[in-house]
C-alpha positions in Angstrom: 19.7 7.3 17.0 21.2 4.5 14.9 20.3 3.6 11.4 18.0 0.7 12.3 15.9 2.8 14.6 15.7 5.5 12.0 14.6 3.1 9.2 12.0 1.5 11.5 10.7 4.9 12.5 10.4 5.9 8.8 8.6 2.6 8.0 6.1 3.2 10.9 5.6 6.8 9.7 4.9 5.6 6.1 2.5 3.0 7.4 0.7 5.6 9.6 0.4 8.1 6.8 -1.0 5.4 4.5 -3.5 4.2 7.2 -4.6 7.8 7.8 -5.1 8.3 4.1 -7.2 5.1 3.8 -9.3 6.1 6.8 -9.8 9.8 5.9 -10.0 9.9 2.1 -13.0 8.7 0.1 -11.4 8.8 -3.4 -10.8 5.3 -4.5 -7.6 6.0 -6.4 -6.1 7.9 -3.5 -7.1 5.0 -1.2 -5.2 2.6 -3.5 -2.2 4.9 -3.4 -2.3 5.0 0.4 -2.5 1.2 0.6 0.6 1.0 -1.5 2.2 3.5 0.8 1.3 1.2 3.7 2.8 -1.7 1.8 6.0 0.2 1.2 6.3 0.9 4.9 6.0 -2.8 5.7 8.5 -3.6 3.0 11.0 -1.1 4.5 10.7 -2.8 7.9 11.2 -6.2 6.3 14.3 -5.1 4.6 15.6 -3.4 7.8 15.1 -6.6 9.8 16.7 -8.7 7.1 19.7 -6.4 7.0 19.9 -6.4 10.8 19.9 -10.2 11.0 22.0 -10.7 7.9 19.6 -13.0 6.1 18.3 -12.8 2.6 14.8 -14.1 3.3 13.4 -10.7 4.0 14.7 -9.3 0.7 13.2 -12.3 -1.1 9.9 -11.7 0.6 9.9 -8.1 -0.3 10.6 -9.0 -4.0 7.6 -11.4 -3.9 5.4 -8.6 -2.3 6.5 -6.2 -5.1 5.5 -8.7 -7.7 2.1 -9.3 -6.1 1.5 -5.6 -5.6 2.3 -4.9 -9.3 -0.2 -7.5 -10.3 -2.8 -6.1 -7.9 -2.3 -2.5 -9.3 -2.4 -3.8 -12.9 -5.9 -5.3 -12.1 -7.3 -2.7 -9.7 -6.6 0.5 -11.7 -8.6 -0.6 -14.8 -11.4 -1.9 -12.7 -11.6 1.4 -10.8 -11.4 3.4 -14.0 -14.3 1.4 -15.5 -16.4 1.9 -12.4 -15.6 5.6 -12.4 -16.6 5.8 -16.1 -19.9 4.2 -15.4 -20.7 6.1 -12.2 -19.0 9.4 -13.1 -17.4 9.6 -9.7 -14.5 8.2 -7.7 -16.2 8.6 -4.4 -16.4 5.3 -2.5 -20.0 5.9 -1.3 -21.2 5.8 -4.9 -20.3 2.1 -5.2 -22.4 0.8 -2.3 -24.8 -0.9 -4.7 -22.0 -3.3 -5.7 -22.3 -5.1 -2.3 -23.3 -8.7 -2.8 
């Protein structure tokens, strides 16, 4: 097994573990962490393909994704914590009244 196949297998495993966590878990913070794990799996595959083709565009795209993910987490964590403070739970089912 060469390095590219190993890295792509690792990225698929990271994505699958994150997807399983989003599907199975009901805790909002754990679901956010699992989504970040999925994002890291995709980023690893982007960097692997960029390294394989010898271009820099994949690395630039990963940097952009990291910046957007940082902004997303900086906004999502305080919102989730405020909701958890008002509802006294992190269970996703407790927030069903927020549907518009």
